[in-house]
C-alpha positions in Angstrom: 0.1 -17.6 -16.5 -0.2 -20.6 -18.6 -3.3 -21.9 -20.6 -4.4 -25.0 -21.9 -5.5 -23.1 -25.1 -9.0 -23.0 -24.4 -8.8 -20.3 -21.7 -12.5 -20.4 -20.9 -12.7 -21.5 -16.9 -10.4 -21.3 -14.2 -9.2 -24.8 -14.9 -7.8 -24.1 -17.8 -5.1 -22.2 -16.1 -2.0 -22.7 -14.6 0.1 -20.5 -12.1 3.8 -21.0 -12.6 4.8 -21.2 -8.9 8.7 -21.3 -8.0 9.1 -22.4 -4.2 12.3 -20.6 -2.8 13.8 -22.1 0.2 15.9 -19.1 1.5 17.9 -21.2 4.1 19.5 -23.9 1.7 18.8 -21.5 -1.6 16.8 -24.3 -3.6 14.4 -23.3 -6.2 11.5 -25.6 -6.7 9.3 -25.0 -9.8 5.7 -26.0 -10.0 2.8 -25.9 -12.1 -0.1 -25.3 -10.3 -3.9 -25.8 -11.3 -6.1 -23.1 -11.0 -9.0 -24.2 -8.7 -11.1 -20.8 -9.3 -11.1 -17.0 -10.0 -9.2 -16.3 -6.6 -6.6 -18.7 -8.0 -6.5 -17.2 -11.4 -7.0 -13.6 -10.6 -3.7 -13.4 -8.8 -2.7 -10.8 -5.8 -4.3 -10.8 -2.5 -7.2 -13.2 -3.5 -4.5 -15.7 -4.5 -2.6 -14.8 -1.5 -4.7 -15.2 1.2 -5.7 -19.0 -0.3 -1.8 -19.6 0.3 -1.4 -17.8 3.9 -4.5 -19.5 5.3 -2.9 -22.6 4.8 0.7 -21.7 6.6 -0.4 -19.9 9.6 2.5 -18.6 12.3 2.7 -16.8 15.6 5.7 -14.5 14.6 5.9 -12.9 11.2 9.7 -13.0 11.2 9.9 -16.3 11.7 11.9 -18.2 9.3 9.7 -20.6 8.3 7.0 -17.8 7.7 5.9 -17.6 3.9 6.3 -14.5 1.9 4.6 -14.8 -1.2 5.2 -12.4 -4.2 2.9 -12.7 -7.0 0.9 -11.0 -9.7 -2.2 -9.8 -10.8 -4.0 -11.4 -14.3 -3.3 -8.0 -15.9 0.3 -7.2 -14.4 2.9 -7.1 -17.2 0.0 -6.9 -19.8 -1.3 -4.4 -22.6 -3.7 -3.1 -20.0 -3.0 0.4 -18.9 -1.5 0.4 -15.4 -1.3 -3.3 -15.4 1.9 -3.3 -13.3 1.2 -4.2 -9.6 3.4 -6.8 -7.8 1.8 -7.9 -4.9 3.5 -8.9 -1.5 1.4 -11.2 1.3 2.1 -12.3 4.4 1.5 -12.3 7.9 2.0 -8.8 8.7 4.6 -7.9 11.9 2.4 -4.8 12.2 -0.8 -6.0 12.2 -2.0 -8.2 15.1 -4.6 -9.4 17.5 -4.8 -8.6 21.1 -3.6 -11.7 21.6 -0.1 -11.0 19.8 -0.4 -13.2 16.9 0.3 -11.4 13.6 -2.6 -10.7 11.0 -2.6 -11.7 7.3 -1.7 -9.1 5.1 -0.7 -7.6 1.9 1.0 -4.8 0.1 1.2 -3.8 -3.4 2.9 -0.9 -5.8 3.7 -0.6 -9.2 6.5 0.4 -11.3 8.1 -1.9 -13.8 9.2 -4.5 -11.4 5.9 -6.9 -12.1 6.1 -6.2 -15.9 9.9 -7.7 -15.9 8.2 -10.7 -13.5 5.7 -11.7 -16.4 8.6 -11.0 -19.0 10.2 -13.7 -17.3 7.2 -16.3 -16.9 7.0 -15.8 -13.2 3.7 -15.7 -11.6 4.8 -16.3 -8.0 7.1 -17.1 -5.7 7.1 -18.5 -2.5 9.8 -17.6 0.0 10.5 -19.4 3.5 13.8 -19.8 5.4 16.4 -17.5 5.9 19.8 -16.3 3.8 23.0 -17.0 5.7 24.0 -13.7 5.0 22.5 -10.8 3.3 21.8 -11.6 -0.1 19.8 -10.0 -3.1 18.2 -12.4 -5.5 18.7 -12.1 -9.4 16.0 -13.6 -11.2 16.7 -14.3 -15.5 17.0 -16.4 -18.4 20.0 -17.7 -19.9 18.6 -17.6 -23.3 15.1 -17.5 -25.2 12.9 -19.8 -24.3 14.8 -21.0 -21.3 13.1 -21.4 -17.7 13.8 -18.7 -15.3 17.1 -19.2 -13.4 17.4 -17.8 -9.5 20.7 -17.0 -8.8 21.8 -15.6 -5.0 24.4 -13.1 -4.6 25.8 -11.2 -1.9 24.5 -8.1 -0.9 27.1 -6.8 1.3 27.7 -3.7 -0.6 24.3 -2.6 -0.5 24.0 -2.9 3.3 24.1 1.0 5.0 22.6 2.7 1.6 19.4 4.4 1.5 16.7 3.0 -1.1 17.4 5.0 -4.2 21.4 4.3 -4.1 20.6 0.7 -3.6 18.5 0.6 -6.7 20.8 2.9 -9.0 24.1 0.7 -7.8 22.0 -2.3 -9.2 21.2 -0.6 -12.0 24.5 -0.4 -13.4 25.3 -4.0 -12.9 21.9 -5.2 -14.5 20.7 -2.2 -17.0 18.1 -4.5 -18.8 16.3 -5.5 -14.7 13.8 -3.6 -12.5 14.3 -3.8 -8.8 12.3 -4.9 -5.6 14.6 -3.4 -2.6 14.3 -2.6 1.3 15.9 0.3 2.7 17.7 0.9 6.2 14.4 0.4 7.9 14.1 -3.3 6.4 17.4 -3.9 7.7 16.7 -2.9 11.4 13.2 -5.0 11.2 13.2 -6.0 14.6 13.4 -2.6 15.2 11.0 -0.9 12.9 8.0 -3.0 12.0 6.7 -0.7 9.2 9.3 -1.1 6.7 8.2 -0.9 2.9 9.3 -2.7 -0.2 10.5 0.1 -2.7 9.8 -1.2 -6.8 11.9 0.9 -9.3 10.4 2.9 -12.4 11.3 3.7 -15.6 11.7 7.6 -14.4 13.8 6.8 -11.5 16.1 4.8 -13.9 16.5 6.9 -16.7 16.6 10.3 -14.2 18.7 9.1 -11.4 15.9 10.7 -9.0 14.6 8.7 -6.3 10.9 7.8 -7.6 10.3 4.3 -6.9 7.0 2.8 -6.1 5.8 1.5 -2.5 4.5 -1.6 -1.4 4.5 0.1 2.0 1.4 -1.0 4.4 1.9 -3.7 6.7 5.9 -3.9 7.3 7.0 -6.2 4.0 9.9 -4.8 3.8 10.9 -6.2 7.7 9.4 -9.4 6.4 12.0 -9.4 3.8 14.5 -8.2 5.4 14.1 -11.0 8.6 14.8 -13.2 5.6 18.1 -11.5 5.1 16.7 -11.1 1.4 17.6 -7.0 0.8 16.6 -6.8 -3.1 15.0 -9.1 -6.0 16.5 -8.6 -9.5 13.7 -9.1 -12.5 16.7 -9.6 -15.1 15.3 -9.4 -19.0 15.4 -7.1 -22.0 11.9 -6.1 -22.9 10.4 -8.3 -25.6 9.1 -6.9 -29.1 6.2 -4.8 -28.6 2.9 -6.9 -30.1 -0.2 -5.5 -31.2 -2.8 -5.2 -28.7 -6.6 -6.4 -29.1 -9.0 -3.7 -29.9 -10.8 -3.9 -26.8 -7.8 -3.3 -25.2 -6.9 -0.4 -27.0 -10.5 1.0 -26.4 -10.2 0.2 -22.7 -6.6 2.0 -22.7 -8.1 5.1 -24.0 -10.7 5.2 -21.6 -8.4 4.9 -18.9 -6.3 7.6 -20.2 -8.9 10.2 -21.1 -12.4 8.8 -19.5 -14.2 10.6 -16.7 -13.4 7.3 -14.3 -9.8 8.9 -14.0 -10.3 12.5 -14.3 -10.1 13.0 -10.6 -6.5 11.9 -10.6 -5.4 13.8 -14.0 -3.9 17.2 -13.9 -6.2 19.8 -13.7 -4.6 21.5 -17.1 -6.1 17.9 -18.9 -9.5 18.8 -17.3 -8.9 16.6 -14.8 -9.4 17.2 -10.7 -5.8 17.4 -9.7 -5.0 13.9 -8.1 -5.1 13.5 -4.5 -3.4 16.6 -3.4 -6.3 18.2 -4.3 -8.1 16.5 -1.2 -6.6 19.6 0.9 -8.9 21.9 -1.1 -11.7 19.6 -0.5 -11.5 18.6 3.2 -9.5 21.7 4.5 -12.2 24.5 4.0 -14.5 22.2 6.2 -12.0 21.3 8.8 -12.3 17.9 7.9 -8.3 17.0 7.3 -6.4 15.6 9.9 -4.1 18.1 11.9 -2.3 17.5 15.4 -3.1 14.3 15.3 -6.3 14.1 13.8 -7.8 17.1 15.5 -8.4 19.8 13.0 -7.6 23.0 14.4 -10.2 24.6 12.6 -7.9 27.4 11.7 -6.2 28.3 7.7 -2.6 27.0 8.7 -2.6 24.2 6.3 -3.2 26.7 3.1 0.3 27.3 2.5 0.1 23.3 1.6 -2.4 24.0 -1.1 -0.9 23.0 -4.6 -1.8 26.3 -6.2 -0.4 28.4 -3.0 2.9 26.1 -3.3 3.1 26.9 -7.4 2.1 30.9 -6.9 5.3 31.1 -4.7 7.3 30.5 -7.4 10.0 28.4 -5.6 8.5 25.3 -7.1 7.4 23.7 -10.3 5.0 20.6 -10.2 5.0 18.6 -12.8 2.8 15.7 -13.5 4.5 12.4 -14.5 3.4 8.9 -14.9 4.1 5.1 -14.3 5.4 3.1 -17.6 2.9 3.3 -20.6 0.4 4.9 -18.5 -1.7 8.1 -19.6 -3.3 9.2 -16.1 0.0 11.2 -14.8 -1.0 10.8 -11.5 2.5 12.0 -10.1 2.9 15.1 -8.7 6.1 15.4 -8.7 7.8 18.6 -6.9 11.3 20.1 -8.3 12.8 23.5 -7.1 12.4 26.3 -9.7 15.2 27.5 -11.3 14.0 30.4 -13.7 10.9 28.3 -15.0 12.6 24.9 -15.3 12.4 22.3 -13.4 15.8 21.8 -11.4 16.3 19.4 -8.8 13.7 16.6 -7.8 12.3 17.2 -4.3 9.6 14.8 -3.6 6.5 13.2 -5.4 3.6 14.6 -3.0 0.5 12.3 -2.8 -2.2 13.7 -0.2 -1.2 10.9 2.3 2.2 11.4 2.7 2.1 15.2 2.6 -0.6 15.7 5.0 0.8 13.1 7.5 4.2 14.3 7.2 3.1 18.1 7.4 -0.2 19.4 8.6 -0.5 16.3 11.0 2.7 16.8 12.6 2.5 20.8 12.4 4.7 21.4 9.6 3.4 23.8 7.6 6.3 25.0 4.9 6.4 23.2 1.5 10.3 23.2 1.5 10.4 21.2 4.8 7.6 18.8 4.1 9.5 17.7 1.1 12.5 16.8 2.3 10.7 15.1 5.4 8.7 13.3 2.6 11.3 12.1 0.5 13.5 11.2 4.0 11.0 8.9 4.8 10.8 7.1 1.5 14.6 6.8 1.6 14.8 5.0 4.7 12.4 2.7 3.4 9.2 3.2 5.8 5.7 3.4 4.7 5.3 6.8 5.1 1.3 6.5 6.6 2.6 4.2 9.6 5.3 6.4 10.3 3.5 9.6 10.0 0.7 8.3 12.3 2.7 7.0 14.6 4.9 10.1 15.2 1.9 12.4 15.2 0.9 10.3 18.2 4.5 10.3 19.9 4.1 14.5 19.6 0.7 13.9 21.1 1.8 12.5 24.2 4.9 15.0 24.5 2.6 17.7 24.4 0.3 16.2 27.1 3.3 15.1 29.2 5.8 18.1 28.7 7.5 17.5 32.3 8.0 13.6 31.0 8.4 13.6 27.3 9.5 10.4 25.1 12.0 10.0 22.0 14.1 13.1 22.8 11.3 15.5 23.8 10.2 16.1 20.1 7.6 18.7 19.7 4.9 19.4 16.9 6.5 21.7 14.5 10.3 21.2 15.5 11.5 20.1 12.0 14.9 19.6 13.0 14.2 17.2 15.9 11.4 15.3 13.6 14.6 15.3 10.7 16.6 13.7 13.3 13.7 11.3 14.6 13.1 10.1 11.3 16.9 8.9 10.7 17.3 7.6 14.1 14.0 5.6 13.8 15.3 4.3 10.0 18.2 3.1 11.5 16.6 1.3 14.2 17.6 3.6 16.8 14.0 4.7 18.2 12.2 1.2 18.8 9.5 3.0 20.6 8.7 5.0 17.2 9.8 2.1 14.8 7.4 -0.6 16.6 4.0 1.2 15.3 1.4 3.4 17.3 -0.3 0.3 18.8 2.8 -0.8 20.8 4.0 2.7 21.5 0.5 3.0 22.8 0.4 0.2 24.9 4.3 1.0 26.2 3.1 4.4 27.3 -0.4 3.3 28.5 -2.1 5.9 26.6 -4.1 4.0 23.8 -7.4 6.7 23.5 -5.3 8.7 20.7 -3.2 6.0 18.9 -4.7 6.2 15.9 -4.7 2.8 14.4 -6.8 -0.3 14.1 -5.4 -4.0 15.0 -2.0 -2.4 14.6 -2.5 -0.6 11.3 -1.8 3.0 11.6 -5.0 5.4 10.1 -4.2 7.3 6.5 -5.4 11.0 6.0 -8.8 10.7 6.4 -10.3 11.5 10.1 -11.5 8.2 11.8 -14.4 10.4 13.6 -16.1 10.5 10.3 -15.5 6.7 9.1 -16.6 4.0 11.4 -15.4 1.5 8.9 -12.1 1.3 9.5 -11.9 -1.3 11.9 -13.1 -3.6 9.2 -10.5 -2.7 6.6 -7.9 -5.9 6.1 -5.1 -3.7 4.8 -4.9 0.3 4.4 -7.8 1.8 5.8 -8.3 4.0 2.9 -7.2 1.6 0.2 -8.9 -1.9 1.3 -12.4 -0.2 2.6 -14.0 2.4 0.8 -15.9 4.3 3.4 -13.9 7.3 4.1 -15.2 9.6 2.1 -18.9 8.5 2.3 -19.7 11.3 5.3 -18.3 14.2 2.9 -20.3 13.0 -0.2 -23.6 11.7 1.2 -23.9 13.0 4.6 -25.6 9.4 5.7 -25.2 8.4 9.4 -27.7 5.8 10.1 -27.2 2.5 11.3 -28.5 0.6 8.4 -26.7 3.0 5.7 -23.2 1.9 7.5 -23.5 -1.9 8.0 -24.1 -1.8 4.0 -21.2 0.2 3.3 -18.9 -1.5 5.2 -20.2 -4.9 4.2 -20.8 -4.2 0.9 -20.3 -1.2 -0.9 -16.7 -0.7 1.0 -15.6 -3.9 -0.3 -16.0 -2.6 -3.9 -12.2 -0.9 -3.7 -10.5 -4.5 -3.1 -10.7 -5.3 -7.1 -7.5 -4.1 -8.0 -5.7 -5.8 -5.4 -5.8 -8.8 -7.2 -6.6 -7.7 -10.9 -2.8 -6.2 -11.1 -4.6 -2.8 -12.2 -4.1 0.2 -10.8 -6.8 1.7 -8.5 -7.1 4.8 -10.2 -8.7 3.4 -13.8 -12.1 4.2 -12.9 -13.1 1.2 -14.7 -16.3 -0.6 -13.9 -16.6 -4.4 -13.4 -18.2 -4.9 -16.9 -15.3 -3.2 -18.3 -12.5 -5.2 -16.0 -14.3 -8.6 -17.1 -13.5 -7.2 -21.0 -10.0 -6.5 -20.2 -9.6 -9.5 -18.7 -11.1 -11.7 -21.3 -8.9 -9.9 -23.6 -5.6 -10.2 -21.4 -6.2 -14.1 -20.5 -6.8 -15.1 -23.7 -10.1 -15.9 -23.3 -11.0 -16.4 -19.6 -15.2 -16.3 -19.4 -16.3 -14.2 -16.7 -19.0 -11.3 -15.6 -19.2 -8.4 -13.4 -21.2 -10.5 -11.3 -18.0 -12.9 -10.9 -16.0 -10.4 -10.1 -18.1 -8.8 -7.3 -18.1 -12.6 -6.2 -14.8 -12.7 -6.0 -14.4 -9.4 -4.2 -16.4 -10.6 -1.7 -15.1 -13.9 -0.9 -11.7 -12.8 -1.0 -12.6 -10.1 1.6 -14.3 -13.1 3.6 -11.3 -15.1 3.6 -9.3 -12.1 4.6 -11.8 -11.3 7.7 -11.6 -15.2 8.6 -7.9 -15.3 8.5 -8.0 -12.5 11.2 -10.4 -14.3 13.3 -8.5 -17.7 13.2 -5.2 -15.9 14.5 -7.1 -14.6 17.6 -9.4 -11.6 16.6 -12.3 -11.0 18.4 -14.9 -8.0 18.7 -12.2 -6.3 21.3 -10.2 -5.8 18.0 -12.9 -4.0 15.9 -12.5 -1.3 17.9 -11.5 2.7 17.4 -9.4 4.8 19.8 -11.8 6.1 22.5 -10.7 10.1 21.5 -12.5 9.2 17.9 -16.0 9.2 19.4 -15.7 12.5 20.7 -17.5 15.4 19.2 -15.0 18.1 17.2 -17.3 21.2 17.1 -14.4 22.8 14.4 -15.2 19.6 11.8 -18.0 20.6 9.8 -19.9 17.2 9.0 -22.5 15.2 10.6 -21.4 14.4 14.2 -22.7 10.6 14.7 -19.9 8.2 15.5 -21.0 8.1 19.1 -19.7 5.4 21.3 -23.1 4.2 21.4 -23.2 3.9 17.9 -20.3 2.5 17.2 -21.3 0.0 19.8 -24.7 -1.1 17.9 -22.7 -0.7 14.6 -19.7 -3.7 15.4 -22.6 -5.7 17.0 -24.6 -5.5 13.8 -21.6 -5.4 11.0 -19.7 -8.7 13.1 -23.5 -10.5 12.9 -24.0 -9.9 9.1 -20.1 -10.9 8.6 -20.8 -14.3 10.1 -23.8 -14.8 7.8 -22.0 -14.0 4.8 -19.4 -16.3 5.9 -21.6 -19.2 6.0 -23.4 -18.2 3.1 -20.3 -18.0 1.0 -19.7 -21.9 2.4 -16.8 -20.6 4.6 -16.1 -22.7 7.9 -16.0 -19.6 10.8 
């Protein structure tokens, strides 16, 4: 981000953009003057502005735009300011009319920091490489402009994710990497391929520990452009002294109340997202068997305390680059009290969706499945939820099963199915739950909205899912409201969806992690310091959140989404006696809610100056 030296208002900033035509391998640099806070903040706020001028009917078309960009805090001294964003029309998310819908996916690691060191704010890709290639971005010398070099990726084809990253690392030891895996290579058969971003821990240990831009199939978009990897190659600069306010905020992130939920229990925290097993399972509000809790204790072996008590595993709390939260729960084999072979990084979502929700209750097996899905380059949420749909279909049709007849709990068959899906050999599974349910003509228990699979939180208790712009729990903060507040009125839920639930979008444009726990006043201070003086308030951040959501919603509507797209699977509205939370999401409740939410959003569009 370039400033004119005053840095007080958005128009004082310029974005260093590079337009890359992959067909011709021509690169056109351009300085783009920022029009508003959306431009300055970057991430998906900027991404939606770019995508609204580049609609497509086919997410895989060569002319389809893919914007790789940073948030304003990415690559700065701000703790957790590590995120890289990929923005495109998704091959997974779509309207009922068949048109793809705008989406973004974001991950941490150190790749974004390297882009910042290179002076690259955003890269807009169009076209298609004539053969599998990777892109190296580097500088020929200090003070030189970034150079873009295309090289053959023949040696990467066929490798799994970590092997690709490690092979590139041997050639570029100062670099960090964004890569796709086999699923991205087979994008036409796998619509939820992700993009892996390398981490310091991964490169130094050799273990498969990337971070993921997983949701929405951005790895498939990159694969459709025949671009298998991006290398951000530059030495780290000498560290500079951070402003006093930044040090204060970083200390709050590392030690304060806001992030305590994600820190280890030994450090006074709540244990990270894995601890959701302990919060949700006792009241049978946790997905099992395709989002229908069993009402039993079958998932108890997967609690972290129970896993560690076996003596078979050691769980280490590890971190992203220069982060004090240490939210990663990395599982290792226990060799006489020492951490031996790395097994998997277990967050709640992949553990639940690739274990309890598919009938696997053995931690050893769960680690293998979680790691294999990552190594194939697939989004664990979309794959896991699609798999549970297939398993449920086979459970209901024992005489006419699909996908080789795989059933709940069949570890070996599920393992084989993961490999085949990632290699493009099981298109029914790789197409995602929406398209699978259309092909099988049973839609009522396919757990998605607009083609984007649900995360590991019950849709029965979250009628906000249909209005999530991307991942259901990371772009609409309504997924645990019933657990914490037990409110079930229409007015409460209209406000939750159109107001409170939007707050989680903030760090999808700031470049920060969602786990910082900082309020908007603190975030405004951080942005002011990192940007060199941008004047803003918490109210400006809140307005940018609202405007960005509305722009994303409007892009859905312009691609053909109607009220028929903002629905939930019919079986979600049934009552499940074993779920010990209020039953309120009835068909009648949701019908009224849908009408009122859409009416409220239409009013909000007008008030913010958008043309519906």
